Structures are given as C-alpha cells and as structure tokens.
Backbone as a printed PyTorch tensor [residue, N CA C, xyz], in Angstrom:
tensor([[[154.5350, -75.5080, 100.5430],
         [154.7910, -74.3430,  99.6930],
         [155.1670, -73.1530, 100.5690]],

        [[156.2530, -72.4970, 100.2200],
         [156.6550, -71.2850, 100.9290],
         [157.0970, -70.2590,  99.9110]],

        [[156.4440, -69.1130,  99.8960],
         [156.7930, -68.0660,  98.9490],
         [158.1440, -67.4510,  99.2920]],

        [[158.7830, -66.9150,  98.2870],
         [160.0900, -66.2770,  98.4670],
         [159.9890, -65.0860,  99.4070]],

        [[158.9090, -64.3110,  99.2720],
         [158.7590, -63.0970, 100.0730],
         [157.5380, -63.1940, 100.9720]],

        [[157.6740, -62.6490, 102.1800],
         [156.5360, -62.5930, 103.0910],
         [155.4490, -61.6880, 102.5310]],

        [[155.8650, -60.5630, 101.9570],
         [154.9230, -59.6610, 101.2930],
         [155.2110, -59.6730,  99.7950]],

        [[154.1830, -59.8540,  98.9700],
         [154.4250, -59.9180,  97.5250],
         [154.8250, -58.5660,  96.9490]],

        [[155.4440, -58.5870,  95.7870],
         [155.6960, -57.3570,  95.0380],
         [154.3430, -56.8410,  94.5410]],

        [[154.0630, -55.5830,  94.7890],
         [152.7580, -55.0010,  94.4550],
         [152.9400, -53.9570,  93.3590]],

        [[152.1080, -54.0140,  92.3470],
         [152.2170, -53.0710,  91.2300],
         [150.8550, -52.4790,  90.8960]],

        [[150.8500, -51.2180,  90.4630],
         [149.5980, -50.5400,  90.1340],
         [149.8300, -49.5920,  88.9630]],

        [[148.7690, -49.3910,  88.1790],
         [148.8180, -48.4390,  87.0640],
         [147.5300, -47.6350,  87.0460]],

        [[147.6470, -46.3550,  86.7260],
         [146.4810, -45.4960,  86.5860],
         [146.2220, -45.2180,  85.1220]],

        [[145.7880, -44.0080,  84.8180],
         [145.4620, -43.6600,  83.4360],
         [146.6430, -43.0350,  82.7000]],

        [[147.7230, -42.7690,  83.4050],
         [148.8980, -42.1520,  82.7940],
         [149.7110, -43.2230,  82.0710]],

        [[149.6800, -43.2030,  80.7570],
         [150.3960, -44.2190,  79.9740],
         [151.9000, -44.0730,  80.1520]],

        [[152.6160, -45.1510,  80.3430],
         [152.1980, -46.4590,  80.8540],
         [152.9070, -46.6910,  82.1710]],

        [[152.8620, -45.6610,  83.0170],
         [153.6390, -45.6700,  84.2500],
         [153.0420, -46.6360,  85.2740]],

        [[153.8800, -47.5460,  85.7270],
         [153.4960, -48.4980,  86.7580],
         [154.3030, -48.1870,  88.0160]],

        [[153.6580, -48.2080,  89.1430],
         [154.3520, -48.0420,  90.4200],
         [154.5670, -49.4270,  91.0190]],

        [[155.8200, -49.7890,  91.2000],
         [156.1810, -51.0910,  91.7480],
         [156.5980, -50.8980,  93.2010]],

        [[155.8890, -51.5280,  94.1140],
         [156.2150, -51.4350,  95.5380],
         [156.8270, -52.7470,  96.0080]],

        [[157.9370, -52.6230,  96.7260],
         [158.5880, -53.8060,  97.2850],
         [158.7850, -53.5630,  98.7750]],

        [[159.4860, -54.4820,  99.4520],
         [159.5320, -54.4270, 100.9140],
         [160.1800, -53.1630, 101.4700]],

        [[160.9370, -52.4220, 100.6670],
         [161.6890, -51.2950, 101.2090],
         [161.4840, -49.9980, 100.4350]],

        [[160.4270, -49.9160,  99.6460],
         [160.1950, -48.6930,  98.8950],
         [159.4250, -48.9490,  97.6160]],

        [[159.6010, -48.0550,  96.6550],
         [158.8910, -48.1870,  95.3850],
         [159.6990, -47.5430,  94.2670]],

        [[159.3870, -47.9270,  93.0370],
         [159.9990, -47.3030,  91.8630],
         [159.0070, -47.3670,  90.7170]],

        [[159.3370, -46.6980,  89.6190],
         [158.4310, -46.6040,  88.4770],
         [158.9500, -47.4380,  87.3200]],

        [[158.0430, -48.1650,  86.6860],
         [158.3380, -48.8410,  85.4250],
         [157.5040, -48.1720,  84.3380]],

        [[158.0150, -48.1720,  83.1180],
         [157.3410, -47.4610,  82.0380],
         [157.7280, -48.0940,  80.7060]],

        [[157.0940, -47.6610,  79.6540],
         [157.4610, -48.0660,  78.3010],
         [158.1930, -46.9080,  77.6160]],

        [[159.0660, -47.2150,  76.6620],
         [159.7320, -46.1250,  75.9270],
         [158.7320, -45.3550,  75.0660]],

        [[159.1720, -44.1820,  74.6280],
         [158.2910, -43.3350,  73.8200],
         [157.8330, -44.0370,  72.5460]],

        [[158.6730, -44.8970,  71.9980],
         [158.3140, -45.6150,  70.7690],
         [157.1180, -46.5450,  70.9690]],

        [[156.8380, -46.9080,  72.2420],
         [155.7050, -47.7740,  72.5530],
         [154.5520, -46.9980,  73.1990]],

        [[154.6530, -45.6790,  73.1710],
         [153.5680, -44.8620,  73.7070],
         [153.7550, -44.4240,  75.1370]],

        [[154.8650, -44.8020,  75.7690],
         [155.1290, -44.4040,  77.1430],
         [155.9540, -43.1320,  77.2080]],

        [[156.4590, -42.8300,  78.4090],
         [157.2770, -41.6310,  78.6160],
         [158.7140, -41.9820,  78.9970]],

        [[159.0270, -43.2700,  79.0450],
         [160.3790, -43.7280,  79.3660],
         [160.8520, -43.1930,  80.7160]],

        [[159.9120, -43.0950,  81.6690],
         [160.2440, -42.5430,  82.9780],
         [160.8110, -43.5850,  83.9360]],

        [[160.9090, -44.8210,  83.4790],
         [161.4680, -45.8970,  84.2890],
         [161.7700, -47.0780,  83.3960]],

        [[162.4170, -48.0990,  83.9340],
         [162.7500, -49.2620,  83.1140],
         [161.5040, -49.9900,  82.6210]],

        [[161.5770, -50.4880,  81.3960],
         [160.4670, -51.2540,  80.8340],
         [160.5510, -52.7040,  81.3230]],

        [[159.5110, -53.5150,  81.1090],
         [159.5150, -54.8860,  81.6250],
         [160.7010, -55.7360,  81.1660]],

        [[161.1380, -55.5890,  79.9100],
         [162.2880, -56.3670,  79.4470],
         [163.5610, -55.9460,  80.1780]],

        [[163.7010, -54.6440,  80.4040],
         [164.8660, -54.1530,  81.1340],
         [164.8750, -54.6820,  82.5640]],

        [[163.6980, -54.7220,  83.1810],
         [163.6100, -55.2540,  84.5410],
         [164.0090, -56.7270,  84.5800]],

        [[163.5780, -57.4770,  83.5770],
         [163.9440, -58.8960,  83.5120],
         [165.4540, -59.0630,  83.3830]],

        [[166.0500, -58.3220,  82.4660],
         [167.4970, -58.4210,  82.2500],
         [168.2720, -57.8760,  83.4530]],

        [[167.7270, -56.8610,  84.1080],
         [168.3750, -56.3140,  85.2990],
         [168.4040, -57.3440,  86.4230]],

        [[167.3390, -58.1160,  86.5270],
         [167.2790, -59.1620,  87.5500],
         [168.3890, -60.1780,  87.3510]],

        [[168.5680, -60.6040,  86.1070],
         [169.6390, -61.5730,  85.8150],
         [171.0110, -60.9540,  86.0530]],

        [[171.2090, -59.7160,  85.6140],
         [172.5160, -59.0640,  85.7590],
         [172.8830, -58.8820,  87.2260]],

        [[171.9420, -58.3800,  88.0220],
         [172.2440, -58.1280,  89.4310],
         [172.4690, -59.4300,  90.1890]],

        [[171.6770, -60.4450,  89.8890],
         [171.8450, -61.7400,  90.5570],
         [173.2070, -62.3430,  90.2090]],

        [[173.6190, -62.1980,  88.9640],
         [174.9210, -62.6980,  88.5340],
         [176.0470, -61.9910,  89.2860]],

        [[175.9660, -60.6740,  89.3630],
         [177.0020, -59.9070,  90.0510],
         [177.0880, -60.2740,  91.5350]],

        [[175.9470, -60.4210,  92.1710],
         [175.9440, -60.7700,  93.5970],
         [176.5240, -62.1660,  93.8020]],

        [[176.1510, -63.0980,  92.9350],
         [176.6700, -64.4640,  93.0390],
         [178.1870, -64.4880,  92.8700]],

        [[178.6840, -63.7520,  91.8920],
         [180.1230, -63.7180,  91.6540],
         [180.8660, -63.0220,  92.7960]],

        [[180.2980, -61.9440,  93.3140],
         [180.9510, -61.2500,  94.4240],
         [181.0290, -62.1540,  95.6520]],

        [[179.9830, -62.9020,  95.9210],
         [180.0130, -63.8420,  97.0500],
         [181.1170, -64.8890,  96.8560]],

        [[181.2250, -65.3940,  95.6330],
         [182.2320, -66.4210,  95.3290],
         [183.6460, -65.8410,  95.4730]],

        [[183.8510, -64.6530,  94.9320],
         [185.1670, -64.0000,  94.9960],
         [185.5720, -63.7210,  96.4390]],

        [[184.6280, -63.2180,  97.2250],
         [184.9350, -62.9090,  98.6290],
         [185.2490, -64.1790,  99.4170]],

        [[184.5270, -65.2450,  99.0970],
         [184.7730, -66.5080,  99.7900],
         [186.1610, -67.0600,  99.4600]],

        [[186.5990, -66.8490,  98.2270],
         [187.9170, -67.3100,  97.8050],
         [189.0380, -66.3670,  98.2350]],

        [[188.6920, -65.1540,  98.6020],
         [189.7120, -64.1920,  99.0030],
         [190.4870, -63.6180,  97.8310]],

        [[189.8840, -63.6050,  96.6450],
         [190.5710, -63.0740,  95.4580],
         [190.5000, -61.5480,  95.4390]],

        [[191.4550, -60.9550,  94.7300],
         [191.4710, -59.5030,  94.5510],
         [190.8150, -59.1620,  93.2060]],

        [[189.5290, -58.9310,  93.2350],
         [188.7900, -58.5320,  92.0300],
         [187.9680, -57.3000,  92.4090]],

        [[188.4630, -56.1130,  92.1310],
         [187.8050, -54.8970,  92.6090],
         [186.4780, -54.5790,  91.9250]],

        [[186.2980, -55.0340,  90.6750],
         [185.0650, -54.6710,  89.9660],
         [184.6880, -55.7540,  88.9630]],

        [[183.3980, -56.0230,  88.8780],
         [182.8430, -56.9460,  87.8870],
         [181.7420, -56.2010,  87.1410]],

        [[181.6340, -56.4430,  85.8630],
         [180.5620, -55.8250,  85.0810],
         [179.8520, -56.9010,  84.2710]],

        [[178.5470, -56.6920,  84.0770],
         [177.7350, -57.6400,  83.3070],
         [176.8680, -56.8620,  82.3230]],

        [[176.8600, -57.2990,  81.0810],
         [175.9180, -56.8010,  80.0830],
         [174.9180, -57.9090,  79.7700]],

        [[173.6480, -57.5680,  79.6790],
         [172.6300, -58.5480,  79.3130],
         [171.7660, -58.0130,  78.1800]],

        [[171.3630, -58.9040,  77.3010],
         [170.4540, -58.5460,  76.2160],
         [169.7360, -59.8160,  75.7840]],

        [[168.7020, -59.6670,  74.9870],
         [167.9660, -60.8510,  74.5460],
         [167.4340, -60.6610,  73.1370]],

        [[167.1200, -61.7890,  72.5140],
         [166.4280, -61.7700,  71.2250],
         [165.5380, -62.9940,  71.1560]],

        [[164.5310, -62.9240,  70.3010],
         [163.6180, -64.0480,  70.0910],
         [163.5740, -64.3880,  68.6170]],

        [[163.4120, -65.6640,  68.3310],
         [163.2750, -66.1210,  66.9540],
         [162.3450, -67.3210,  66.9360]],

        [[161.8360, -67.6280,  65.7580],
         [160.9190, -68.7610,  65.6080],
         [161.6900, -69.9730,  65.0970]],

        [[161.6200, -71.0620,  65.8520],
         [162.2470, -72.3180,  65.4570],
         [161.2150, -73.4250,  65.5280]],

        [[161.0060, -74.0860,  64.4090],
         [160.0450, -75.1830,  64.3210],
         [158.6710, -74.7640,  64.8280]],

        [[158.2900, -73.5460,  64.4550],
         [156.9650, -73.0490,  64.7960],
         [156.8220, -72.5450,  66.2190]],

        [[157.8990, -72.5290,  66.9990],
         [157.8490, -72.0640,  68.3770],
         [158.7510, -70.8490,  68.5730]],

        [[158.3000, -69.9520,  69.4470],
         [159.1310, -68.7830,  69.7810],
         [160.1930, -69.2000,  70.7820]],

        [[161.4340, -68.9890,  70.4210],
         [162.5620, -69.3150,  71.2900],
         [163.2620, -68.0130,  71.6650]],

        [[163.4390, -67.7880,  72.9490],
         [164.1110, -66.5800,  73.4320],
         [165.4970, -66.9360,  73.9500]],

        [[166.4790, -66.1690,  73.5350],
         [167.8610, -66.3730,  73.9690],
         [168.3160, -65.1290,  74.7190]],

        [[168.8520, -65.3260,  75.9180],
         [169.4050, -64.2260,  76.7080],
         [170.9210, -64.3560,  76.7070]],

        [[171.5980, -63.3050,  76.2960],
         [173.0610, -63.2700,  76.3340],
         [173.5220, -62.5090,  77.5700]],

        [[174.5000, -63.0870,  78.2640],
         [175.0650, -62.4690,  79.4580],
         [176.5740, -62.3650,  79.2650]],

        [[177.0870, -61.1660,  79.1540],
         [178.5170, -60.9380,  78.9680],
         [179.1300, -60.4580,  80.2850]],

        [[180.1280, -61.1880,  80.7830],
         [180.8140, -60.8370,  82.0280],
         [182.2130, -60.3400,  81.6820]],

        [[182.5840, -59.2090,  82.2460],
         [183.9450, -58.7420,  82.0140],
         [184.4550, -57.9990,  83.2390]],

        [[185.7720, -57.8220,  83.2690],
         [186.4580, -57.2440,  84.4200],
         [187.2940, -56.0560,  83.9520]],

        [[186.9970, -54.8400,  84.4450],
         [187.7890, -53.6700,  84.0430],
         [189.2680, -53.8020,  84.3830]],

        [[189.5860, -54.5190,  85.4650],
         [190.9880, -54.7540,  85.8220],
         [191.3200, -56.2220,  85.5110]],

        [[192.5930, -56.4980,  85.1820],
         [192.9800, -57.8650,  84.7900],
         [192.6770, -58.8940,  85.8850]],

        [[192.1640, -60.0530,  85.4540],
         [191.8820, -61.1840,  86.3360],
         [192.5050, -62.4220,  85.6930]],

        [[193.2320, -63.2530,  86.4480],
         [193.8530, -64.4520,  85.8790],
         [192.8420, -65.3180,  85.1410]],

        [[193.2970, -65.9330,  84.0520],
         [192.4120, -66.7220,  83.2050],
         [191.7250, -67.8450,  83.9720]],

        [[192.4710, -68.5040,  84.8660],
         [191.8810, -69.6060,  85.6280],
         [190.7190, -69.1110,  86.4940]],

        [[190.8760, -67.9610,  87.1080],
         [189.8130, -67.3900,  87.9220],
         [188.6140, -67.0080,  87.0620]],

        [[188.8720, -66.4800,  85.8650],
         [187.7750, -66.1060,  84.9690],
         [186.9330, -67.3230,  84.5950]],

        [[187.6070, -68.4460,  84.3120],
         [186.8770, -69.6640,  83.9340],
         [186.0220, -70.1690,  85.0960]],

        [[186.5480, -70.0980,  86.2960],
         [185.7890, -70.5520,  87.4570],
         [184.6140, -69.6130,  87.7490]],

        [[184.8140, -68.3360,  87.4940],
         [183.7220, -67.3890,  87.6770],
         [182.6430, -67.5660,  86.6170]],

        [[183.0440, -67.9490,  85.4250],
         [182.0630, -68.2160,  84.3720],
         [181.1660, -69.3880,  84.7620]],

        [[181.7690, -70.4220,  85.3460],
         [180.9810, -71.5570,  85.8270],
         [180.1000, -71.1580,  87.0010]],

        [[180.6410, -70.3070,  87.8750],
         [179.8790, -69.8700,  89.0430],
         [178.6540, -69.0680,  88.6500]],

        [[178.7640, -68.3160,  87.5650],
         [177.6270, -67.5070,  87.1060],
         [176.4190, -68.3720,  86.7670]],

        [[176.6870, -69.5960,  86.3280],
         [175.5860, -70.5010,  85.9690],
         [174.7910, -70.9350,  87.1940]],

        [[175.3750, -70.7660,  88.3810],
         [174.6870, -71.1270,  89.6290],
         [173.8330, -69.9780,  90.1630]],

        [[173.8520, -68.8570,  89.4880],
         [173.0260, -67.7170,  89.8850],
         [171.5600, -68.1550,  89.9750]],

        [[170.8730, -67.8960,  91.0920],
         [169.4890, -68.3550,  91.2580],
         [168.5400, -67.9140,  90.1560]],

        [[168.7020, -66.6900,  89.6570],
         [167.8150, -66.2370,  88.5800],
         [168.0980, -67.0100,  87.2960]],

        [[169.3670, -67.3470,  87.0580],
         [169.7060, -68.1900,  85.9060],
         [168.9660, -69.5170,  85.9870]],

        [[168.9850, -70.1170,  87.1750],
         [168.3300, -71.4140,  87.3560],
         [166.8280, -71.3170,  87.1120]],

        [[166.2330, -70.2170,  87.5610],
         [164.7940, -70.0320,  87.3190],
         [164.5090, -69.9360,  85.8270]],

        [[165.3000, -69.1080,  85.1340],
         [165.0670, -68.8780,  83.7070],
         [165.3260, -70.1220,  82.8690]],

        [[166.2600, -70.9570,  83.3090],
         [166.6380, -72.1200,  82.5080],
         [165.8670, -73.3780,  82.8830]],

        [[164.9830, -73.2870,  83.8660],
         [164.1740, -74.4320,  84.2540],
         [162.6980, -74.1310,  84.0120]],

        [[161.8690, -75.0970,  84.3210],
         [160.4430, -74.9410,  84.0730],
         [159.8530, -73.8470,  84.9550]],

        [[159.1370, -72.9340,  84.3400],
         [158.4780, -71.8450,  85.0530],
         [156.9920, -71.8600,  84.6970]],

        [[156.1480, -71.7990,  85.6900],
         [154.7040, -71.7200,  85.4770],
         [154.2030, -70.4050,  86.0640]],

        [[153.4900, -69.6440,  85.2730],
         [152.9050, -68.3880,  85.7460],
         [151.4170, -68.6260,  85.9910]],

        [[151.0070, -68.4980,  87.2370],
         [149.6010, -68.6670,  87.5850],
         [148.9620, -67.2830,  87.7320]],

        [[147.7560, -67.1210,  87.2160],
         [147.0790, -65.8310,  87.2450],
         [145.7540, -65.9600,  87.9890]],

        [[145.5770, -65.1370,  89.0150],
         [144.3520, -65.1520,  89.8060],
         [143.7070, -63.7700,  89.7820]],

        [[142.3920, -63.7420,  89.9780],
         [141.6690, -62.4730,  90.0160],
         [140.5290, -62.5860,  91.0080]],

        [[140.3650, -61.5690,  91.8390],
         [139.2970, -61.5980,  92.8280],
         [137.9630, -61.2010,  92.2160]],

        [[136.9360, -61.9740,  92.5620],
         [135.5670, -61.6760,  92.1560],
         [134.6890, -61.7660,  93.3980]],

        [[133.5320, -61.1140,  93.3560],
         [132.6290, -61.1700,  94.4930],
         [131.1820, -60.9780,  94.0430]],

        [[130.6700, -61.9050,  93.2230],
         [129.2660, -61.7740,  92.8020],
         [128.3180, -61.9830,  93.9760]],

        [[127.2260, -61.2100,  94.0030],
         [126.2870, -61.2900,  95.1160],
         [125.5820, -62.6340,  95.1710]],

        [[125.5010, -63.3190,  94.0410],
         [124.7630, -64.5820,  93.9890],
         [125.5920, -65.7860,  94.4180]],

        [[126.8720, -65.5790,  94.7190],
         [127.7450, -66.7050,  95.0570],
         [127.2830, -67.3900,  96.3460]],

        [[127.2790, -68.7050,  96.3110],
         [126.9140, -69.4930,  97.4840],
         [127.9550, -69.2960,  98.5840]],

        [[127.4910, -69.2080,  99.8360],
         [128.3930, -68.9930, 100.9610],
         [128.2820, -70.1460, 101.9620]],

        [[129.4130, -70.6250, 102.4160],
         [129.4730, -71.5980, 103.4960],
         [130.2820, -70.9590, 104.6140]],

        [[129.7340, -70.9780, 105.8210],
         [130.3420, -70.2680, 106.9360],
         [130.8710, -71.2520, 107.9790]],

        [[132.1130, -71.0200, 108.3960],
         [132.7310, -71.7680, 109.4840],
         [133.0870, -70.7530, 110.5680]],

        [[132.5630, -70.9360, 111.7790],
         [132.7750, -69.8930, 112.7670],
         [132.9290, -70.4430, 114.1730]],

        [[133.5110, -69.5940, 115.0250],
         [133.5360, -69.8350, 116.4560],
         [133.0650, -68.5570, 117.1300]],

        [[133.4310, -68.3230, 118.3730],
         [132.9410, -67.1410, 119.0810],
         [133.6450, -65.8570, 118.6570]],

        [[134.7440, -65.9820, 117.9160],
         [135.5200, -64.7950, 117.5630],
         [135.3820, -64.3910, 116.0900]],

        [[135.5090, -65.3700, 115.2180],
         [135.5260, -65.0470, 113.7880],
         [134.6480, -66.0080, 112.9910]],

        [[134.2870, -65.5660, 111.8050],
         [133.5790, -66.4130, 110.8510],
         [134.3710, -66.4080, 109.5470]],

        [[134.7960, -67.5940, 109.1110],
         [135.4560, -67.7250, 107.8200],
         [134.3930, -68.0910, 106.7870]],

        [[134.2890, -67.2970, 105.7420],
         [133.2630, -67.4870, 104.7180],
         [133.9210, -68.0250, 103.4580]],

        [[133.3930, -69.1330, 102.9690],
         [133.9390, -69.7620, 101.7540],
         [132.8870, -69.7360, 100.6590]],

        [[133.3010, -69.2590,  99.4790],
         [132.4360, -69.2470,  98.2980],
         [133.0360, -70.2150,  97.2840]],

        [[132.5810, -71.4690,  97.2870],
         [133.2360, -72.5170,  96.4930],
         [133.3100, -72.2420,  95.0060]],

        [[132.3160, -71.5740,  94.4320],
         [132.3390, -71.3570,  92.9800],
         [133.4020, -70.3430,  92.5620]],

        [[133.9320, -69.5780,  93.5250],
         [134.9840, -68.6060,  93.2110],
         [136.3820, -69.1840,  93.3810]],

        [[136.4850, -70.3430,  94.0230],
         [137.7990, -70.8970,  94.3360],
         [138.5760, -71.2340,  93.0700]],

        [[139.8010, -70.7250,  92.9720],
         [140.6630, -70.9790,  91.8170],
         [141.8280, -71.8960,  92.1780]],

        [[141.7650, -72.4950,  93.3540],
         [142.7090, -73.5270,  93.7920],
         [144.1660, -73.0510,  93.7520]],

        [[144.3880, -71.9000,  94.3470],
         [145.7600, -71.4070,  94.4770],
         [146.5580, -72.2470,  95.4610]],

        [[145.8720, -72.9470,  96.3600],
         [146.4450, -73.8500,  97.3730],
         [147.2080, -73.1150,  98.4710]],

        [[147.1630, -71.7960,  98.4990],
         [147.9030, -71.0570,  99.5150],
         [147.3840, -71.3660, 100.9200]],

        [[146.0550, -71.4550, 101.0390],
         [145.4700, -71.6150, 102.3750],
         [145.9270, -72.9070, 103.0250]],

        [[145.7400, -74.0310, 102.3500],
         [146.0340, -75.2960, 103.0290],
         [147.5100, -75.6740, 103.0030]],

        [[148.2820, -75.0760, 102.1150],
         [149.7180, -75.3340, 102.1420],
         [150.4420, -74.4650, 103.1650]],

        [[149.8880, -73.2870, 103.4520],
         [150.5340, -72.3820, 104.3940],
         [149.9650, -72.4960, 105.8070]],

        [[148.7140, -72.9530, 105.9390],
         [148.1050, -73.1060, 107.2630],
         [147.2840, -74.4020, 107.2900]],

        [[147.9580, -75.5460, 107.1960],
         [147.2600, -76.8330, 107.0700],
         [146.4770, -77.2390, 108.3080]],

        [[146.7920, -76.6670, 109.4710],
         [146.0550, -77.0270, 110.6690],
         [144.6540, -76.4150, 110.6980]],

        [[144.4000, -75.4710, 109.7970],
         [143.0780, -74.8500, 109.6950],
         [142.3570, -75.2800, 108.4200]],

        [[143.0650, -75.2720, 107.3060],
         [142.4580, -75.5800, 106.0100],
         [142.8350, -76.9970, 105.5930]],

        [[141.8200, -77.8870, 105.5440],
         [142.0590, -79.3130, 105.3130],
         [141.1600, -79.7880, 104.1810]],

        [[141.5910, -79.6530, 102.9270],
         [140.7230, -79.9050, 101.7750],
         [140.2210, -81.3390, 101.6470]],

        [[140.8580, -82.2880, 102.2970],
         [140.4270, -83.6800, 102.1850],
         [139.3020, -84.0280, 103.1610]],

        [[138.9530, -83.0970, 104.0260],
         [137.8810, -83.3350, 104.9830],
         [136.6340, -82.5640, 104.5750]],

        [[135.4690, -83.1180, 104.9380],
         [134.1990, -82.5040, 104.5300],
         [134.0500, -81.1110, 105.1350]],

        [[134.2180, -81.0150, 106.4480],
         [134.2430, -79.7020, 107.0920],
         [135.6920, -79.2390, 107.0510]],

        [[136.0450, -78.6130, 105.9550],
         [137.4680, -78.4550, 105.6450],
         [138.1350, -77.2490, 106.2930]],

        [[137.3500, -76.3610, 106.9160],
         [137.9270, -75.2110, 107.6140],
         [137.7000, -75.3850, 109.1080]],

        [[138.7840, -75.4990, 109.8600],
         [138.7100, -75.6450, 111.3070],
         [139.1440, -74.3300, 111.9490]],

        [[138.1880, -73.5070, 112.3560],
         [138.5110, -72.1920, 112.9020],
         [139.1240, -72.2820, 114.2900]],

        [[139.1570, -73.4830, 114.8550],
         [139.8200, -73.6760, 116.1390],
         [141.2670, -74.1300, 115.9670]],

        [[141.6960, -74.2910, 114.7140],
         [143.0100, -74.8720, 114.4530],
         [144.1840, -73.9270, 114.6470]],

        [[143.9110, -72.6260, 114.7760],
         [144.9880, -71.6450, 114.9420],
         [144.3890, -70.3820, 115.5530]],

        [[145.2200, -69.4960, 116.1180],
         [144.7040, -68.2330, 116.6460],
         [143.9960, -67.4250, 115.5570]],

        [[142.9960, -66.6570, 115.9720],
         [142.1850, -65.8960, 115.0200],
         [143.0290, -64.9730, 114.1510]],

        [[144.0220, -64.3200, 114.7550],
         [144.8440, -63.3840, 113.9780],
         [145.5950, -64.0990, 112.8710]],

        [[146.0400, -65.3150, 113.1330],
         [146.7640, -66.0850, 112.1220],
         [145.8370, -66.5180, 110.9880]],

        [[144.6100, -66.8960, 111.3450],
         [143.6320, -67.2760, 110.3260],
         [143.2720, -66.0810, 109.4560]],

        [[143.0870, -64.9340, 110.0850],
         [142.7420, -63.7190, 109.3390],
         [143.8450, -63.3640, 108.3470]],

        [[145.0910, -63.4180, 108.7890],
         [146.2160, -63.1210, 107.9030],
         [146.2380, -64.0670, 106.7060]],

        [[145.9550, -65.3470, 106.9440],
         [145.9820, -66.3110, 105.8580],
         [144.8280, -66.0970, 104.8890]],

        [[143.6520, -65.8300, 105.4170],
         [142.4880, -65.5870, 104.5530],
         [142.7380, -64.4040, 103.6390]],

        [[143.4080, -63.3870, 104.1450],
         [143.6830, -62.1960, 103.3400],
         [144.6500, -62.4960, 102.1900]],

        [[145.3210, -63.6370, 102.2450],
         [146.2140, -64.0170, 101.1510],
         [145.4850, -64.7440, 100.0200]],

        [[144.2100, -65.0380, 100.2100],
         [143.4460, -65.7210,  99.1550],
         [143.3290, -64.8060,  97.9390]],

        [[143.7980, -65.2250,  96.7650],
         [143.8310, -64.3200,  95.6170],
         [142.5300, -64.2710,  94.8190]],

        [[141.5960, -65.1580,  95.1040],
         [140.3960, -65.2550,  94.2660],
         [139.1630, -64.6420,  94.8910]],

        [[139.1980, -64.3530,  96.1870],
         [138.0110, -63.8690,  96.8680],
         [137.1080, -64.9860,  97.3590]],

        [[137.5520, -66.2310,  97.1960],
         [136.7430, -67.3640,  97.6550],
         [136.6690, -67.4270,  99.1670]],

        [[137.6950, -66.9190,  99.8430],
         [137.7250, -66.8900, 101.3000],
         [137.6640, -65.4470, 101.7900]],

        [[136.8570, -65.2300, 102.8120],
         [136.8240, -63.9400, 103.4850],
         [136.5890, -64.2140, 104.9620]],

        [[136.7110, -63.1910, 105.7760],
         [136.5770, -63.4020, 107.2140],
         [135.8580, -62.2130, 107.8380]],

        [[135.0690, -62.5000, 108.8410],
         [134.3610, -61.4520, 109.5710],
         [134.5120, -61.7000, 111.0660]],

        [[134.5310, -60.6210, 111.8450],
         [134.5340, -60.7520, 113.2960],
         [133.1050, -61.0320, 113.7580]],

        [[132.9770, -61.8650, 114.7720],
         [131.6780, -62.1220, 115.3770],
         [131.4410, -61.0610, 116.4440]],

        [[130.4000, -60.2520, 116.2550],
         [130.1050, -59.1910, 117.1970],
         [129.5380, -59.7630, 118.4920]],

        [[129.7310, -59.0420, 119.5780],
         [129.2430, -59.4800, 120.8860],
         [127.7330, -59.7010, 120.8480]],

        [[126.9900, -58.8260, 120.1740],
         [125.5420, -58.9420, 120.0940],
         [125.1320, -60.2410, 119.4170]],

        [[125.9050, -60.6220, 118.3600],
         [125.5950, -61.8570, 117.6530],
         [125.7930, -63.0600, 118.5600]],

        [[126.8580, -63.0230, 119.3760],
         [127.1130, -64.1380, 120.2870],
         [126.0140, -64.2630, 121.3420]],

        [[125.5680, -63.1010, 121.8380],
         [124.5340, -63.1260, 122.8500],
         [123.2040, -63.6190, 122.2830]],

        [[122.8970, -63.2090, 121.0610],
         [121.6530, -63.6470, 120.4240],
         [121.6840, -65.1340, 120.1620]],

        [[122.8510, -65.6110, 119.7850],
         [123.0250, -67.0330, 119.5130],
         [122.8120, -67.8430, 120.7950]],

        [[123.3300, -67.3130, 121.9330],
         [123.1980, -67.9920, 123.2240],
         [121.7460, -68.0160, 123.6800]],

        [[121.0540, -66.8820, 123.5080],
         [119.6540, -66.8010, 123.9240],
         [118.7720, -67.7100, 123.0800]],

        [[119.1370, -67.8150, 121.7950],
         [118.3470, -68.6650, 120.9070],
         [118.5160, -70.1230, 121.2410]]])
C-alpha cells in the first residue's frame, strides 16, 4: 500500500459556521456552505470541490494529450454538474461533464479528446469501486499496553484500540509483522523511521516514547 500523498490533506473547523480550513502540501484554502445551508459562502462547498476535482483533472489530462500530439488548441473549458435520483430503492448519482472549445477544433480531434477525457484519473476513481475508511484516535486510561523497546525507543501498542488501518505493516513491514507473536521489531529500522511510521497510526493504538538515559542505567543496574 502506498498513499497518493506523503502528507495527507488536513482539514479543521472551529465554531464559525461552517468554515473549514483545508491545508495541502503548498498552502491552505477555505471551504464553506452557502447561506441557504447556514454558511457564509466564503469558499467552495464540498460538492463544488468534488466537481472541481473532476473538471481540473479532465483539463490537465486533455492538455497533456494535446501537447503530446502537437495540436493547436489554445483553450479548453469544462463544465461539471451533478444530480441524484432514486432507482430501484437506491440513490444513484450522475455527474455530467461538458467539454467545449472557445476556438474551432476539428471534429476528429474533438472525438479523440472526448475519449481521452475518460482516462482522467479522477474519472476512473469515480467510476470504479471506492471505499471510504473512517478512523478516530482514542486514548482511554484503562487500555492494555504492550511495550516493545530497545535502548533508544519504546513502541507502545494498545490492542483494543487497533482499527486495522494496516498502514504500519504495509508501509514498514520490516518492523511491523502481524503474523508473528512478537509483532513489533524495534530493531528492524532506524528509530526515526519507526517514529515517523507510528505517528501515522490513525487510531492511537500505536505510540512511541524515547528511552531516557536514566531508565537505561537503572535497567542495567537491575
């Protein structure tokens, strides 16, 4: 398993309805709801963000194709919208994507670009199976702790909190080995790498602590 981004998209909301601050690798922007939904319309709403993702991905895909072919197409425009309806007791959502060119483009090129738009990565995501997994960190004081440590760090595992995101053993398999009884090998990678991976645990089942010099000395004397 390898995530698309090294750092995830981070979002936060306070008490100001319904402004969300979305942080990405190169900055941040605001998402909001329109006034009709109780917001202030200070940024795009979630549906607009979804449609914007498809529109921008389509435009980038088409521009790459056009440049590769060496065609003269100075501008491409995309309109996106969606609607939902109930069919056979299920909610079905349809997204319409309209592609047009302000300047004339030969019909043959338009047909090939229409096919190319279907290869847009966001299109493929939307038209294939998508699973949304939801995790939440908890840290009850009564949770059982199992400690795996060496002279530098201690990895603490709370099994009852584990939500099986699989990030640890899929991203750092030389340390996290779920098929083995002692499943965390703190000697399997440098401490800094283990710490970075533990911090990616979304449930709070894994945490890490540095072993203080005093603790090591007491352990040796004992």
